[in-house]
Biopython code that builds the backbone (N, CA, C, O; Angstrom):
import numpy as np
from Bio.PDB.StructureBuilder import StructureBuilder

atoms = [
    (1, "MET", "N", (-14.281, 16.185, 18.891)),
    (1, "MET", "CA", (-14.111, 15.500, 17.536)),
    (1, "MET", "C", (-13.820, 16.555, 16.586)),
    (1, "MET", "O", (-14.533, 17.556, 16.503)),
    (2, "ASN", "N", (-12.656, 16.336, 15.769)),
    (2, "ASN", "CA", (-12.007, 17.384, 14.853)),
    (2, "ASN", "C", (-13.066, 17.633, 13.599)),
    (2, "ASN", "O", (-13.510, 16.676, 12.965)),
    (3, "SER", "N", (-13.345, 18.690, 13.367)),
    (3, "SER", "CA", (-14.426, 18.990, 12.331)),
    (3, "SER", "C", (-14.092, 18.621, 10.820)),
    (3, "SER", "O", (-14.892, 18.446, 9.901)),
    (4, "VAL", "N", (-12.392, 18.531, 10.798)),
    (4, "VAL", "CA", (-12.124, 18.048, 9.414)),
    (4, "VAL", "C", (-11.853, 16.547, 9.431)),
    (4, "VAL", "O", (-10.805, 16.233, 9.996)),
    (5, "MET", "N", (-12.411, 15.796, 9.048)),
    (5, "MET", "CA", (-12.220, 14.298, 8.854)),
    (5, "MET", "C", (-11.753, 13.611, 7.785)),
    (5, "MET", "O", (-12.394, 13.398, 6.756)),
    (6, "LEU", "N", (-10.411, 13.185, 8.061)),
    (6, "LEU", "CA", (-9.616, 12.603, 6.954)),
    (6, "LEU", "C", (-10.230, 11.228, 6.179)),
    (6, "LEU", "O", (-10.739, 10.317, 6.832)),
    (7, "SER", "N", (-10.132, 11.200, 4.885)),
    (7, "SER", "CA", (-10.436, 9.774, 4.432)),
    (7, "SER", "C", (-9.649, 8.654, 5.124)),
    (7, "SER", "O", (-8.785, 8.979, 5.938)),
    (8, "LEU", "N", (-9.858, 7.495, 4.891)),
    (8, "LEU", "CA", (-8.965, 6.443, 5.242)),
    (8, "LEU", "C", (-7.715, 6.324, 4.434)),
    (8, "LEU", "O", (-6.685, 5.944, 4.991)),
    (9, "ARG", "N", (-7.728, 6.669, 2.952)),
    (9, "ARG", "CA", (-6.755, 7.124, 2.091)),
    (9, "ARG", "C", (-5.732, 8.044, 2.687)),
    (9, "ARG", "O", (-4.561, 7.754, 2.929)),
    (10, "GLU", "N", (-6.392, 9.310, 2.912)),
    (10, "GLU", "CA", (-5.702, 10.379, 3.422)),
    (10, "GLU", "C", (-4.777, 10.039, 4.425)),
    (10, "GLU", "O", (-3.578, 10.318, 4.424)),
    (11, "ALA", "N", (-5.518, 9.307, 5.437)),
    (11, "ALA", "CA", (-4.906, 9.016, 6.669)),
    (11, "ALA", "C", (-3.522, 8.374, 6.649)),
    (11, "ALA", "O", (-2.450, 8.721, 7.144)),
    (12, "ILE", "N", (-3.938, 7.206, 5.832)),
    (12, "ILE", "CA", (-2.713, 6.315, 5.574)),
    (12, "ILE", "C", (-1.800, 7.103, 4.870)),
    (12, "ILE", "O", (-0.699, 7.015, 5.414)),
    (13, "VAL", "N", (-1.783, 7.852, 3.873)),
    (13, "VAL", "CA", (-0.735, 8.638, 3.119)),
    (13, "VAL", "C", (-0.045, 9.317, 4.189)),
    (13, "VAL", "O", (1.173, 9.178, 4.305)),
    (14, "GLN", "N", (-0.729, 10.061, 5.003)),
    (14, "GLN", "CA", (-0.010, 11.106, 6.038)),
    (14, "GLN", "C", (0.674, 10.223, 6.923)),
    (14, "GLN", "O", (1.682, 10.694, 7.451)),
    (15, "ARG", "N", (0.300, 8.827, 7.261)),
    (15, "ARG", "CA", (1.093, 8.227, 8.287)),
    (15, "ARG", "C", (2.379, 7.655, 7.641)),
    (15, "ARG", "O", (3.228, 7.243, 8.432)),
    (16, "VAL", "N", (2.634, 7.574, 6.370)),
    (16, "VAL", "CA", (3.936, 7.153, 5.706)),
    (16, "VAL", "C", (4.781, 8.039, 4.936)),
    (16, "VAL", "O", (5.939, 7.770, 4.616)),
    (17, "GLN", "N", (3.947, 9.476, 4.549)),
    (17, "GLN", "CA", (4.634, 10.278, 3.933)),
    (17, "GLN", "C", (5.882, 10.681, 3.949)),
    (17, "GLN", "O", (6.470, 10.867, 2.884)),
    (18, "ASP", "N", (6.474, 10.877, 5.116)),
    (18, "ASP", "CA", (7.791, 11.356, 5.237)),
    (18, "ASP", "C", (8.774, 10.264, 5.923)),
    (18, "ASP", "O", (9.708, 10.610, 6.646)),
    (19, "LYS", "N", (8.450, 8.814, 5.608)),
    (19, "LYS", "CA", (9.179, 7.973, 5.782)),
    (19, "LYS", "C", (10.270, 7.673, 4.833)),
    (19, "LYS", "O", (10.142, 7.941, 3.638)),
    (20, "SER", "N", (11.528, 7.032, 5.399)),
    (20, "SER", "CA", (12.467, 6.841, 4.422)),
    (20, "SER", "C", (12.213, 5.208, 3.808)),
    (20, "SER", "O", (11.409, 4.412, 4.294)),
    (21, "GLN", "N", (13.011, 4.974, 2.754)),
    (21, "GLN", "CA", (12.520, 3.810, 2.173)),
    (21, "GLN", "C", (12.773, 2.626, 3.137)),
    (21, "GLN", "O", (11.925, 1.734, 3.178)),
    (22, "SER", "N", (13.873, 2.551, 3.914)),
    (22, "SER", "CA", (14.019, 1.655, 4.861)),
    (22, "SER", "C", (12.510, 1.527, 5.945)),
    (22, "SER", "O", (11.873, 0.507, 6.212)),
    (23, "GLU", "N", (12.298, 2.758, 6.344)),
    (23, "GLU", "CA", (11.146, 2.480, 7.032)),
    (23, "GLU", "C", (10.002, 2.087, 6.561)),
    (23, "GLU", "O", (9.243, 1.497, 7.329)),
    (24, "LEU", "N", (9.558, 2.354, 5.003)),
    (24, "LEU", "CA", (8.535, 1.903, 4.533)),
    (24, "LEU", "C", (8.614, 0.475, 4.190)),
    (24, "LEU", "O", (7.580, -0.190, 4.133)),
    (25, "GLN", "N", (9.794, -0.056, 3.951)),
    (25, "GLN", "CA", (9.889, -1.415, 3.987)),
    (25, "GLN", "C", (9.618, -2.164, 5.058)),
    (25, "GLN", "O", (9.194, -3.315, 4.955)),
    (26, "GLU", "N", (9.890, -1.440, 6.438)),
    (26, "GLU", "CA", (9.687, -1.997, 7.644)),
    (26, "GLU", "C", (8.169, -2.238, 7.810)),
    (26, "GLU", "O", (7.695, -3.257, 8.312)),
    (27, "ILE", "N", (7.357, -1.043, 7.269)),
    (27, "ILE", "CA", (5.868, -1.085, 7.443)),
    (27, "ILE", "C", (5.413, -2.040, 6.659)),
    (27, "ILE", "O", (4.448, -2.740, 6.965)),
    (28, "ILE", "N", (5.984, -2.135, 5.721)),
    (28, "ILE", "CA", (5.145, -3.244, 4.664)),
    (28, "ILE", "C", (5.585, -4.705, 5.154)),
    (28, "ILE", "O", (4.690, -5.539, 5.016)),
    (29, "ARG", "N", (6.610, -5.113, 5.621)),
    (29, "ARG", "CA", (6.953, -6.220, 5.944)),
    (29, "ARG", "C", (6.195, -6.726, 7.447)),
    (29, "ARG", "O", (5.834, -7.872, 7.713)),
    (30, "ASP", "N", (6.107, -5.781, 8.122)),
    (30, "ASP", "CA", (5.265, -5.686, 9.227)),
    (30, "ASP", "C", (3.989, -5.980, 8.982)),
    (30, "ASP", "O", (3.517, -6.898, 9.652)),
    (31, "SER", "N", (3.142, -5.328, 8.025)),
    (31, "SER", "CA", (1.744, -5.622, 7.608)),
    (31, "SER", "C", (1.518, -6.807, 7.126)),
    (31, "SER", "O", (0.520, -7.432, 7.487)),
    (32, "ILE", "N", (2.298, -7.255, 6.337)),
    (32, "ILE", "CA", (2.177, -8.488, 5.379)),
    (32, "ILE", "C", (2.018, -9.920, 6.447)),
    (32, "ILE", "O", (2.938, -10.185, 7.221)),
    (33, "ASP", "N", (1.087, -10.560, 6.403)),
    (33, "ASP", "CA", (0.747, -11.819, 7.291)),
    (33, "ASP", "C", (0.428, -11.259, 8.622)),
    (33, "ASP", "O", (0.090, -12.018, 9.530)),
    (34, "GLY", "N", (0.505, -10.106, 8.781)),
    (34, "GLY", "CA", (0.205, -9.531, 10.039)),
    (34, "GLY", "C", (-1.225, -9.491, 10.278)),
    (34, "GLY", "O", (-2.012, -10.209, 9.662)),
    (35, "ASP", "N", (-1.650, -8.447, 11.393)),
    (35, "ASP", "CA", (-3.057, -8.214, 11.613)),
    (35, "ASP", "C", (-3.655, -7.696, 10.386)),
    (35, "ASP", "O", (-3.068, -6.887, 9.666)),
    (36, "GLU", "N", (-4.890, -8.187, 10.129)),
    (36, "GLU", "CA", (-5.974, -7.716, 9.028)),
    (36, "GLU", "C", (-6.241, -6.433, 9.015)),
    (36, "GLU", "O", (-6.778, -5.848, 8.074)),
    (37, "LYS", "N", (-5.807, -5.832, 10.263)),
    (37, "LYS", "CA", (-6.110, -4.311, 10.243)),
    (37, "LYS", "C", (-5.186, -3.396, 9.138)),
    (37, "LYS", "O", (-5.486, -2.277, 8.722)),
    (38, "ALA", "N", (-4.030, -4.155, 8.799)),
    (38, "ALA", "CA", (-3.340, -3.419, 8.178)),
    (38, "ALA", "C", (-3.597, -3.643, 6.757)),
    (38, "ALA", "O", (-3.022, -2.896, 5.965)),
    (39, "LEU", "N", (-4.367, -4.551, 6.312)),
    (39, "LEU", "CA", (-4.937, -4.666, 5.038)),
    (39, "LEU", "C", (-5.256, -3.398, 4.002)),
    (39, "LEU", "O", (-4.905, -3.162, 2.846)),
    (40, "PRO", "N", (-5.932, -2.828, 4.785)),
    (40, "PRO", "CA", (-6.375, -1.516, 4.282)),
    (40, "PRO", "C", (-5.443, -0.501, 3.830)),
    (40, "PRO", "O", (-5.669, 0.238, 2.872)),
    (41, "GLY", "N", (-4.237, -0.475, 4.643)),
    (41, "GLY", "CA", (-3.086, 0.373, 4.460)),
    (41, "GLY", "C", (-2.171, -0.076, 3.150)),
    (41, "GLY", "O", (-1.689, 0.711, 2.336)),
    (42, "LEU", "N", (-2.056, -1.351, 3.136)),
    (42, "LEU", "CA", (-1.462, -2.174, 2.142)),
    (42, "LEU", "C", (-2.160, -2.062, 0.763)),
    (42, "LEU", "O", (-1.513, -2.118, -0.282)),
    (43, "GLY", "N", (-3.440, -1.910, 0.798)),
    (43, "GLY", "CA", (-4.195, -1.579, -0.226)),
    (43, "GLY", "C", (-3.912, -0.147, -0.950)),
    (43, "GLY", "O", (-3.725, 0.059, -2.149)),
    (44, "VAL", "N", (-3.936, 0.788, 0.138)),
    (44, "VAL", "CA", (-3.764, 2.121, -0.195)),
    (44, "VAL", "C", (-2.162, 2.158, -0.695)),
    (44, "VAL", "O", (-2.044, 2.845, -1.710)),
    (45, "LEU", "N", (-1.091, 1.663, -0.289)),
    (45, "LEU", "CA", (-0.044, 1.917, -0.910)),
    (45, "LEU", "C", (0.120, 1.143, -2.245)),
    (45, "LEU", "O", (0.759, 1.667, -3.158)),
    (46, "PHE", "N", (-0.490, -0.210, -2.406)),
    (46, "PHE", "CA", (-0.698, -0.973, -3.802)),
    (46, "PHE", "C", (-1.380, 0.157, -4.684)),
    (46, "PHE", "O", (-0.784, 0.262, -5.757)),
    (47, "GLU", "N", (-2.262, 0.882, -4.582)),
    (47, "GLU", "CA", (-3.018, 1.684, -5.199)),
    (47, "GLU", "C", (-1.962, 2.814, -5.716)),
    (47, "GLU", "O", (-1.927, 3.151, -6.899)),
    (48, "MET", "N", (-1.201, 3.306, -4.836)),
    (48, "MET", "CA", (-0.075, 4.289, -5.531)),
    (48, "MET", "C", (0.818, 3.729, -6.159)),
    (48, "MET", "O", (1.282, 4.357, -7.111)),
    (49, "ILE", "N", (1.240, 2.690, -5.927)),
    (49, "ILE", "CA", (2.190, 2.048, -6.647)),
    (49, "ILE", "C", (1.753, 1.594, -8.127)),
    (49, "ILE", "O", (2.580, 1.609, -9.039)),
    (50, "TRP", "N", (0.538, 1.226, -8.313)),
    (50, "TRP", "CA", (-0.419, 1.011, -9.486)),
    (50, "TRP", "C", (-0.564, 2.058, -10.187)),
    (50, "TRP", "O", (-0.356, 2.022, -11.400)),
    (51, "LYS", "N", (-0.891, 3.015, -9.647)),
    (51, "LYS", "CA", (-1.115, 4.179, -10.579)),
    (51, "LYS", "C", (0.346, 4.995, -11.035)),
    (51, "LYS", "O", (0.399, 5.841, -11.927)),
    (52, "ASN", "N", (1.318, 4.606, -10.337)),
    (52, "ASN", "CA", (2.507, 5.173, -10.963)),
    (52, "ASN", "C", (3.342, 4.244, -11.637)),
    (52, "ASN", "O", (4.547, 4.492, -11.668)),
    (53, "SER", "N", (2.966, 3.348, -12.113)),
    (53, "SER", "CA", (3.680, 2.054, -12.847)),
    (53, "SER", "C", (3.113, 2.199, -14.372)),
    (53, "SER", "O", (1.985, 2.596, -14.665)),
    (54, "ASP", "N", (4.119, 1.802, -15.266)),
    (54, "ASP", "CA", (3.666, 1.973, -16.676)),
    (54, "ASP", "C", (3.162, 0.646, -16.868)),
    (54, "ASP", "O", (3.085, -0.231, -16.008)),
    (55, "ASP", "N", (2.781, 0.567, -18.224)),
    (55, "ASP", "CA", (1.819, -0.679, -18.633)),
    (55, "ASP", "C", (2.904, -2.121, -18.263)),
    (55, "ASP", "O", (2.452, -3.094, -17.659)),
    (56, "SER", "N", (4.043, -2.066, -18.631)),
    (56, "SER", "CA", (4.865, -3.209, -18.391)),
    (56, "SER", "C", (4.966, -3.668, -16.856)),
    (56, "SER", "O", (4.811, -4.836, -16.500)),
    (57, "GLN", "N", (5.233, -2.641, -16.027)),
    (57, "GLN", "CA", (5.094, -3.102, -14.731)),
    (57, "GLN", "C", (3.996, -3.414, -14.059)),
    (57, "GLN", "O", (4.063, -4.161, -13.083)),
    (58, "GLN", "N", (2.678, -2.818, -14.542)),
    (58, "GLN", "CA", (1.673, -3.452, -14.438)),
    (58, "GLN", "C", (1.350, -4.882, -14.670)),
    (58, "GLN", "O", (0.953, -5.675, -13.817)),
    (59, "GLN", "N", (1.558, -5.106, -15.873)),
    (59, "GLN", "CA", (1.719, -6.539, -16.641)),
    (59, "GLN", "C", (2.289, -7.431, -15.506)),
    (59, "GLN", "O", (1.508, -8.283, -15.082)),
    (60, "HIS", "N", (3.666, -7.369, -14.880)),
    (60, "HIS", "CA", (4.541, -7.855, -14.353)),
    (60, "HIS", "C", (3.680, -8.323, -13.087)),
    (60, "HIS", "O", (3.489, -9.483, -12.719)),
    (61, "MET", "N", (3.169, -7.041, -12.463)),
    (61, "MET", "CA", (2.560, -7.149, -11.267)),
    (61, "MET", "C", (1.123, -8.449, -11.371)),
    (61, "MET", "O", (0.843, -9.449, -10.710)),
    (62, "LEU", "N", (0.533, -7.791, -12.499)),
    (62, "LEU", "CA", (-0.380, -9.151, -12.779)),
    (62, "LEU", "C", (-0.078, -10.311, -12.868)),
    (62, "LEU", "O", (-0.784, -11.090, -12.226)),
    (63, "GLU", "N", (1.018, -10.860, -13.645)),
    (63, "GLU", "CA", (1.259, -11.926, -13.815)),
    (63, "GLU", "C", (1.925, -12.649, -12.672)),
    (63, "GLU", "O", (1.937, -13.880, -12.645)),
    (64, "THR", "N", (2.513, -11.873, -11.672)),
    (64, "THR", "CA", (3.124, -12.445, -10.338)),
    (64, "THR", "C", (1.842, -12.686, -9.562)),
    (64, "THR", "O", (1.731, -13.814, -9.082)),
    (65, "LEU", "N", (0.778, -11.757, -9.339)),
    (65, "LEU", "CA", (-0.608, -12.166, -8.888)),
    (65, "LEU", "C", (-1.084, -13.352, -9.355)),
    (65, "LEU", "O", (-1.291, -14.227, -8.514)),
    (66, "HIS", "N", (-1.322, -13.605, -10.586)),
    (66, "HIS", "CA", (-2.062, -14.689, -11.314)),
    (66, "HIS", "C", (-1.115, -15.942, -10.825)),
    (66, "HIS", "O", (-1.617, -16.991, -10.421)),
    (67, "LYS", "N", (0.110, -15.759, -10.892)),
    (67, "LYS", "CA", (0.725, -17.112, -10.496)),
    (67, "LYS", "C", (0.619, -17.629, -9.093)),
    (67, "LYS", "O", (0.748, -18.827, -8.843)),
    (68, "GLN", "N", (0.366, -16.650, -8.106)),
    (68, "GLN", "CA", (0.058, -16.890, -6.850)),
    (68, "GLN", "C", (-1.212, -17.409, -6.610)),
    (68, "GLN", "O", (-1.428, -18.002, -5.553)),
    (69, "LEU", "N", (-2.129, -17.256, -7.497)),
    (69, "LEU", "CA", (-3.571, -17.456, -7.293)),
    (69, "LEU", "C", (-3.883, -18.693, -8.187)),
    (69, "LEU", "O", (-5.016, -19.169, -8.101)),
    (70, "THR", "N", (-3.032, -19.226, -8.990)),
    (70, "THR", "CA", (-3.464, -20.620, -9.415)),
    (70, "THR", "C", (-2.557, -21.701, -9.019)),
    (70, "THR", "O", (-2.819, -22.867, -9.316)),
]
sb = StructureBuilder()
sb.init_structure("model")
sb.init_model(0)
sb.init_chain("A")
sb.init_seg("    ")
for serial, (resi, resn, name, xyz) in enumerate(atoms, 1):
    if name == "N":
        sb.init_residue(resn, " ", resi, " ")
    sb.init_atom(name, np.array(xyz, "f"), 0.0, 1.0, " ", f" {name:<3s}", serial, name[0])
structure = sb.get_structure()
């Protein structure tokens, strides 16, 4: 076993790091409504999007999510 263990976040980022936009889109589309094993990966990707979004983009995401939950 490798003595350097990657965190789940790091492993997910490494898996998608050098992908094109179309490859990322395919990964996301394949993960949505797919196997629940993909959910942590989507969570990491969402975390990256959230951290790099301004307040208005975050507000839009929250409004969209809230609409889906009500």
